[in-house]
C-alpha positions, 0 to 999 in steps of 0.5 A, a space after each residue: 240574667 234576665 232580658 230586661 238586665 241584658 237589654 242596653 240602655 241610652 245614656 239618658 237612663 244611666 245616672 252614671 253614664 257621661 253626658 255629652 259636653 253640651 248637655 253637662 251642666 258645668 259645660 265651658 267650666 274649667 276643670 278645678 283639678 287642671 286649674 288647681 295644677 296650674 295655679 300650683 305651678 305658679 307658685 315658686 318653690 320657696 313659698 311652698 316650702 315656707 308654708 309647709 314648715 310654718 303649718 309644721 311649727 304651728 302644729 308643734 307650738 300647738 302641741 307644746 301648750 302655746 297656743 293662747 287659745 289652747 293653753 293646757 293642751 300638751 301632746 310632747 309626742 306629737 310635738 316631737 314628730 312635729 319638730 323632727 319633721 320641721 328639722 328635716 325640711 328645713 335642712 333638706 331645703 336650706 339650699 334652696 331656700 337661701 339665708 333671707 329665707 331659711 334663717 328666721 324658719 330655723 330661728 322659730 325651730 330653735 325656739 320650738 326645740 327649746 321650748 319642747 326642753 323646757 315642757 318635757 318633764 324628762 330632759 333628752 340627752 344632748 343632741 337627742 331633742 326633737 330635730 337636734 339630729 339635723 340641728 345639733 344639740 340646743 341649749 338655751 342661752 347662757 344668762 349674764 350673772 
């Protein structure tokens, strides 16, 4: 180590040094991370759970080829994982969501499970389809013929 390496530099000479608050360009601005934490603390759990469920539903629908702008895109392995995750989330969160919030999400889950069954060339056994370990076997409604 040379003498130059051992000589301490002032904070102004070191680019990574902490600047006093008065000299920082963002002085007086709220910390973005603490603001984000406060914002998320104000959101009710039911909204966070519902938002996560909607993201899972949307991604599953895209991977089932149900997206209007990607009708030829199909990835059933991805769709299976997303539907399983959605079913697990709804199963675990149902008591906290209550019927009012859980019912439409469960209807959406069932629609995705049926779409998966329809899109799959190899049918899963009853109760073995995506999410069915949480929901039980899902079958299309019987037609009135």
